[in-house]
C-alpha positions, 0 to 999 in steps of 0.5 A: 566863241561866237555862234554867228560865226562859228561856221565860218572857221570851216577849212572849206567853203559851205555850199548853200541851196536856196529854192526860191522862184522869186527874182527880187528874193534871189537878188536880195539874198545874193546881195545879202550873202555877197561877203560871204565866202561861201557858194550859194545857188538857187533852185526855182522849184521843188522839182528843180531843187531835187534834181540839183541836190541829185547832181551836186553836194549841198552842205545845207538847203533852204527850202521855201514852202510855197514852191510851184509844182511841188511845194517845199514840204513834198519836196523835202519828204522825197528827199528824205524817203526816196533819196534816203538823206537824213537830217544829219547828212543834208540839214533843210530849213523851211522858208515862209512868208506865212505867219503862224506857220504850222511849224510842226508840219515842217518838222514832221516832213524831215525839216531841221528848223524854219526861217521867216522871210524876209530876213537878215544876214545876222540870223542866217549866220545863226542858222549856219552856225547852229547846223554846221558849226562844230557842235551841230551834231549835238543839237537836236531838231526838236527846237527849231531856229526861228528868225524874223526880220525884214530888209527895210534897212537896205540904204545902198543906192545901187541895191535899191535901184536894182529893187525898184527896177525889178519891182517895176518889172514884176508889176508889169508882168502881174498886170499882164499875166492877171488881165490875161487869166481873168479873161480866160477865168482861169481863177487858179492862174491868177490866185498863183500869180497874186501869191507870187507878187505878194512875196515881192511886196513883201520884200520891198516893204509895202503891207497894204499891197501885200494884204490886197494881193492876199485877198486877191489870192483868195478870192481867186481860190474861192472862184468869187469873181466879184470880190476877185476884180474888186481885190485886183482894181485895188491892187492896181491903184496901190501899184501906183501908189507904191511906185511913185512912193519908190521913186524917191530913193532914186 
């Protein structure tokens, strides 16, 4: 029996909820799972996820840790405690782009495992098999499935074109928002905007840009305006270089 395909032998398609507020990530997940017979939906915040779970049936939830308004850990705790949904009733898998995350905190919150972003379909299938396969009830939650992978091997021209289009869209929105928030000295908004854009840089596969956005996020948190402005200028430069580099795929 192949563990990566085991869950596919169920009589009915499964229903999967991804809590993901990044449009590019949503697009890539949809493309990765386009060959699945299963139903895939998205929630853009912790509150949105709870509302969808209250109204609909899902076999498994992939919960982003860094969600706006209500993060993944708190959302999971509410589902486990306030709505009495156990790990056997609804497996919840943490999704994080942060290396060396506090995995124990995910498990203590009631999550069944975790997966690093960005990820590929093979490892996703392994998680689905582990928690939804025929022998899933024999598996304890003490040893989470750990998966780490990259979207960098995408070669489909239509998918790449869409990725580039979304990257340009996110870049424009990012410049407009950060410029506005910096003018208002809204450090928290700058930090949150940088964090969200960091996910796009990570998915596209531009580590230098991701690093610059990470610095912008942290300097904004610290309300260090001088370093924040330097980090923003560096990010602007890297956006221009990155966009030119991506054009070769068109």
